[in-house]
N, C-alpha and C positions, 0 to 999 in steps of 0.2 A: 184409301191409301194410308199406310202407317204414318202416324205422327201429324196428320192434318187435323186442324180444328174444324168441326162441323157442328151445325145445330143439331139438337136432339131429333128433330123431324127428318133430317136428311142423313144422319149418321147411320152407316151400315154396320152390321155385325162383322167383326174381324174374326178370321179363323183362329182357333186356339192352336198355338204351336205345340210340337211334341216336347215332352219333358227333356230338359238338357239343351234345348235350342238356345243359341246365343243371340241375345237381343240387346238393343241399345235404348236406354231410357232418356228420351230427349228432354224431359223435365228436370233432369239432374246432370246436365252437361254431357250427354251421350255416354253416361256410365253403362258399362257392359255387364250383363249378368246372365246366368243360366235360368231359363224358365223352369219354375218348380210346379206351378199349378194355378188354379183359379180360386180366389177367395172372395166370394160375393161378386161385386162389380169390378174387382181389382185382379191384376195378375201379380203373382209372387215371383220375384227374381232374387237370386243369390249370387254374390260375387264369385267369379270363376275360381279364384284361389281359396274359396271358403270364407265364411264369415256370416254376419247377420243378414237375413232376408229383408227385403223391403217390398212394399206394395206400390203399384203404379196403375193408373188408368190405362186401359189398352190403347186409347187414342194417342198416348205419348210414347208408344213403343214402336220400334221399327227393327227389322232384321239387322244384325250387326254386319258392318262392312267387312270384307276379307281382311283388311289391315287391322281392324279392331279385334277380330277373332284371333288373328295371329298374335297380337300383343297380349291378349288375355291368356291364351294358352301358354305363351312363353313365360308369363309371370307365374302361372301355376307350376310349370316345370322347374323354374328357378326356386320357388318356395319349397318344393318337394326335395330338390337337391341340397337345400340348406337344412333339411331334416325337420321342417315345419310340418305339423299335423294338419292335414287338409280335411 
């Protein structure tokens, strides 16, 4: 399951999400980002409204909850309405 700590012997491989999937990084206070791709043992996430990518171990990632997705998409639309370049 996403976000569970497991030993390396029992840890199963997580399916790689589709690019653009919204995920929550539990190691950073459930920060939501869009999945960008795989970078070695890490997954790359980018803030929904644009910004600098960060990398996270897949075991600390879970699918974003519906409320988290709504909040992230609303923030992106608000930034765009203010004329910010995304």
